[in-house]
N, C-alpha and C positions, 0 to 999 in steps of 0.2 A: 046674490052674494052667498058664497059657500061658508058654512060655519065650521070652524075647526074646534073640536073639543080637546081640552088638555087632559092628560092623565094626572091622577092624584093618588097619593098615598098618605095615610093619616096614622100617626103613632097611637092615637086614641082607639084605633081598631084592634090593637094588641093589648089586651087587659094587663098583662104583666109588665108593660113598658113604663107606666107611670109618667108618661110624656104627652105633651099636647101639640107637638110639631106636625104640621101638614106641609107637604111638598107638592108643587104642581109644575107641569111642563110637558115636554115630550116624554114618551115612555122611557127612552134611553136616559134622558136628563134626570127623571125621577128616580130611576133605578140606581144610577151612579151616585146621586146625592144622598139617597137613602142609605146606601152602603157606607158612605163616608160618615154619616150621622150615627149609624149603628156602631161602627167601629169606635168612634170618639166618645159618644155618650153612653152606650150600653155595653161596651167592652167585648163585642163579638168580632170575629174575624171574617173577612170576605171569603166566601166559598161558593161553589156551584149550588149547594143545597140552600144556602142563605138567599142567593139571588132567585132561585126557584120559589122560595117561600114569599119573597118580596113581590115577585111578579104576580103571585096569586092574590096579593093584597091591593094591587093597583086597580083603581076604578076610573071611569071616565067622569069628567067634570059634569055636573048636572046642566041640562040645557038652559034652565032659568038663569044660571050664572053667565053662560056664554052669551045669551041674548040680551043681557043688561049691559048697556054701555057704561064705561067707567065715569064716575063723577069728575067734573073739572072744577077747579076752584079758583 
């Protein structure tokens, strides 16, 4: 079985944000959602430079998270 790791961006990685939001999904989903969040919550405008900065903050989900099946209740 092939393991697909999601991309993650976490506001806590930006010390000036004062925010605890973490976004996970495909790189495109994460980038688009992060831009919407930054515009609404942090007052910044979408730009090529902003998207480049965000791309630099995106990380891959840790393997331990990917390998752990979700709990069912």
